[in-house]
C-alpha positions in Angstrom: 33.0 0.6 49.4 32.9 -3.3 49.3 31.7 -4.6 45.9 29.2 -7.4 45.6 32.1 -9.7 44.4 34.0 -9.0 47.7 30.8 -9.6 49.7 30.3 -12.9 48.0 33.9 -13.9 48.7 33.4 -13.1 52.4 30.1 -15.0 52.6 31.7 -18.0 50.9 34.7 -18.0 53.3 32.4 -17.9 56.3 30.2 -20.6 54.8 33.2 -22.9 54.1 34.3 -22.6 57.7 30.8 -23.4 58.9 30.6 -26.5 56.6 34.0 -27.6 57.8 32.9 -27.2 61.4 29.9 -29.5 60.7 32.3 -32.0 59.1 34.5 -31.9 62.2 31.6 -32.4 64.5 30.6 -35.6 62.6 34.2 -36.8 62.9 34.2 -36.3 66.7 30.9 -38.2 66.9 32.4 -41.1 65.0 30.1 -40.8 62.0 32.8 -41.5 59.4 33.5 -45.1 60.1 31.9 -46.4 56.9 31.7 -45.3 53.2 27.9 -44.8 53.6 28.5 -42.5 56.6 31.1 -40.6 54.6 28.6 -39.9 51.8 25.9 -38.8 54.4 28.4 -36.4 56.1 29.5 -35.0 52.8 25.9 -34.3 51.8 25.2 -32.7 55.2 28.2 -30.3 54.8 27.2 -29.4 51.3 23.6 -28.9 52.4 24.8 -26.6 55.2 26.8 -24.6 52.7 23.8 -24.2 50.4 21.4 -23.3 53.2 23.8 -20.6 54.4 24.8 -19.2 51.0 21.6 -19.3 49.0 19.7 -16.5 50.9 22.7 -14.1 50.4 22.8 -14.9 46.7 19.1 -14.3 46.3 19.5 -11.0 48.1 22.4 -9.9 45.9 20.5 -10.8 42.8 17.3 -9.0 43.8 19.3 -6.0 44.9 20.8 -5.7 41.4 17.3 -6.0 39.9 16.0 -3.3 42.2 18.6 -0.8 41.0 18.6 -1.9 37.4 14.8 -1.3 37.0 15.4 2.5 36.9 17.7 2.4 33.9 15.4 0.0 32.1 12.4 2.3 32.8 14.0 5.5 31.4 16.7 4.2 29.0 14.8 5.3 25.9 14.2 8.9 27.1 17.6 9.8 28.7 21.2 9.4 27.9 24.1 9.0 30.3 27.7 10.0 29.8 30.6 9.3 32.2 33.2 12.0 33.0 36.0 12.3 35.5 36.3 15.5 37.6 39.6 16.4 39.2 39.8 17.0 42.9 42.7 17.2 45.4 43.4 13.4 45.5 42.4 12.3 42.0 39.4 12.1 39.8 35.8 11.5 40.9 33.7 9.3 38.7 30.6 11.2 37.5 27.6 10.5 35.5 25.9 13.3 33.4 22.3 12.2 33.0 20.0 14.2 30.6 17.0 13.9 28.5 17.3 13.3 24.7 14.8 16.0 24.2 16.7 19.3 23.9 13.5 21.3 24.1 13.0 20.0 27.7 16.6 20.8 28.6 16.4 24.3 27.3 13.1 24.9 29.1 14.6 23.9 32.5 18.1 25.4 31.9 19.2 23.8 35.2 21.9 21.4 36.3 21.3 19.4 39.5 24.3 18.1 41.5 23.4 14.9 43.4 25.4 13.9 46.5 24.8 10.4 47.9 25.1 9.0 51.5 28.0 7.5 53.4 27.6 3.8 52.4 26.0 4.5 49.0 27.0 5.2 45.4 25.6 7.5 42.8 23.4 4.7 41.5 21.6 4.5 44.9 19.6 7.7 44.1 18.7 6.8 40.5 15.1 6.5 41.6 15.2 10.2 42.4 17.3 11.8 39.7 16.2 9.7 36.6 12.7 11.3 36.8 14.3 14.7 37.2 16.4 14.1 34.0 13.2 12.9 32.2 11.7 16.3 33.1 14.5 18.1 31.4 17.0 18.8 34.2 20.6 17.9 33.6 21.8 15.7 36.5 25.4 15.4 37.6 25.6 12.5 40.0 29.0 11.5 41.3 30.6 8.8 43.4 32.1 10.6 46.4 35.7 9.8 47.4 36.3 6.3 48.7 33.1 5.0 47.2 31.9 3.3 44.0 34.2 4.1 41.0 35.9 6.8 43.1 37.0 4.3 45.8 40.7 5.0 45.1 40.3 8.7 45.6 41.0 9.2 49.3 38.8 7.8 52.2 35.1 7.9 52.3 35.3 8.9 56.0 37.0 12.2 55.1 33.9 14.2 55.4 35.7 17.6 55.3 37.4 16.5 52.1 34.0 15.6 50.7 32.8 19.1 51.3 35.8 20.5 49.5 35.2 18.0 46.6 31.7 19.3 46.3 32.9 22.9 46.0 35.3 21.9 43.3 32.5 20.2 41.4 30.4 23.4 41.6 33.4 25.3 40.2 33.8 22.7 37.5 30.2 23.2 36.4 30.6 27.0 36.3 33.7 26.6 34.2 32.0 24.5 31.5 30.7 26.5 28.6 27.8 24.1 28.1 26.6 24.7 31.7 27.8 28.2 32.4 24.5 29.8 31.8 22.5 27.2 33.6 21.1 27.5 37.2 22.7 25.2 39.7 20.6 23.1 42.1 21.8 20.5 44.6 20.3 17.4 46.3 22.1 15.6 49.1 21.2 12.6 51.2 22.6 12.0 54.8 26.3 12.9 54.7 25.5 14.2 51.2 23.0 16.5 52.8 25.6 17.8 55.2 27.9 18.3 52.2 25.4 20.4 50.2 24.3 22.5 53.2 27.8 23.1 54.6 29.4 23.4 51.2 26.7 25.2 49.4 24.5 27.3 51.7 26.7 30.4 51.4 27.3 29.9 47.6 24.9 32.3 45.8 25.5 30.4 42.5 23.5 27.6 44.0 19.8 28.5 43.5 18.1 25.6 45.4 19.2 22.9 47.9 17.3 19.8 48.9 18.7 18.2 52.1 17.4 14.7 52.8 18.0 13.2 56.3 20.6 15.8 57.3 22.3 16.2 60.6 22.2 19.5 62.4 25.0 19.3 65.0 27.6 16.7 63.9 29.4 15.9 67.1 26.3 15.9 69.3 24.1 13.8 66.9 26.4 11.3 65.2 25.1 7.9 66.6 28.2 7.0 68.5 26.7 5.5 71.7 25.1 2.5 69.9 27.9 -0.1 70.3 27.2 -1.8 66.9 27.1 1.5 65.0 30.1 2.8 66.9 32.2 -0.3 66.0 31.1 0.0 62.3 32.1 3.7 62.2 35.4 2.9 64.0 36.2 0.3 61.4 35.4 2.7 58.6 37.5 5.5 60.0 34.6 7.9 60.8 35.7 10.6 63.3 33.4 10.3 66.3 34.9 13.1 68.3 35.9 15.9 66.0 37.8 19.1 67.1 35.8 22.3 67.6 36.7 23.8 64.1 36.0 20.5 62.4 32.6 20.2 64.1 31.7 23.7 63.0 32.4 22.8 59.3 30.4 19.6 59.6 27.4 21.1 61.4 24.9 22.8 59.1 23.2 24.3 62.1 26.3 26.1 63.3 27.2 27.3 59.8 23.7 28.7 59.1 23.6 30.2 62.6 26.8 32.1 61.9 25.5 33.3 58.5 22.4 34.5 60.2 24.5 36.7 62.5 26.8 38.1 59.9 24.5 38.6 56.8 21.9 41.3 56.3 18.4 40.0 57.2 17.1 40.1 53.7 20.1 38.4 52.3 19.9 35.6 54.9 16.2 35.1 54.2 16.9 34.8 50.5 19.5 32.1 51.2 17.2 30.3 53.7 14.2 30.3 51.4 16.0 28.3 48.8 16.5 25.2 51.1 14.1 22.3 51.3 14.3 19.8 54.2 13.1 16.2 54.1 13.2 13.8 57.0 11.6 10.6 58.3 10.2 10.6 61.8 11.4 7.1 62.6 14.9 7.7 61.3 17.2 5.9 63.8 20.5 6.8 62.3 20.0 10.6 62.1 17.3 11.3 64.6 14.3 13.5 63.7 15.5 16.2 66.2 18.2 17.0 63.6 15.4 18.0 61.2 13.7 20.1 63.9 16.9 21.9 64.8 17.7 22.7 61.1 14.2 23.7 60.4 14.2 26.1 63.4 17.5 27.8 62.5 16.5 28.1 58.9 12.9 29.3 59.7 11.9 27.0 56.8 8.7 27.7 55.1 5.9 25.1 55.4 5.9 24.4 51.7 9.7 23.7 51.9 9.5 20.7 54.2 8.5 17.1 53.8 8.0 15.0 56.9 7.7 11.2 56.3 6.2 9.1 59.1 7.8 5.7 58.2 10.7 4.6 56.1 13.7 5.0 58.4 16.9 6.6 57.4 16.8 5.4 53.8 13.1 6.5 53.4 12.0 3.1 52.1 8.8 2.9 50.1 8.7 6.7 50.0 10.1 7.1 46.5 7.1 8.6 44.9 6.7 11.2 47.7 10.4 12.1 47.5 10.3 12.6 43.7 7.0 14.5 43.8 8.0 16.8 46.6 11.4 17.5 45.1 9.9 18.2 41.7 7.3 20.6 43.2 10.1 22.5 45.1 12.5 22.8 42.2 9.8 23.7 39.7 8.4 26.5 41.9 
């Protein structure tokens, strides 16, 4: 995951080359013959630098304010502690977020594991899990391998390893005396939704799963035919053409379909009924047909789905709807 500092360095380097190009153009046009011309050309290059760099700096600053608003909104009611959970390649950075009101925590008696998307960090979903913590749910939000403060733990494109990491986190929760008697819920977004479905659907210790913008069939639906996305995924090491067994493990539809064949009908229905699906119709990264396929194989109840008309893959401007629908589902 590239930090904002690295992004700024990249923008500055590009900007310096652009300003230098403007300077060279002026030299080729013979505009540096006199001292006055030199001053004008220097100002032109500096102005070019500022015009290019300023919008990026404004974006970085406002982006920080956008995320910071959640902690400022809830900082008096909740507390955050940082822990490290051991997985196969190191330690994942994890935040435990909980209310300062012990009565609320005891009334919910639930810990919620939150899995973020591919290019995100645990802070990206603060808008969703801070309100849940305020309600009394204990939230465990972690940076997946290769991202955020876990960026040195393997590669973020190792999706199968992310599923194994998730399973280890569930085991860690069960082994902690503080949480051993609590119910376990899970929320996942995008690749995080694949993680909680593929890694948690058959785990009876997990009582509820919320899958936001999840794929159904990995190999068939990963957006690999858009040249820009394909290049981006290639540079990030995402496997576009997985082997058959890998595809099965990364495809919630196939895993659920197999469980449907092998489990007794009542047992399968019990597992299916504890899943909520959320998707946006105009999602261009993970198309809406993924939602329809997952909903069909799960036979999802009407009250366990939320369909958003606009917002794209990240569900922009739908924060209130996501929080409200999630609370309704986990409170039921």
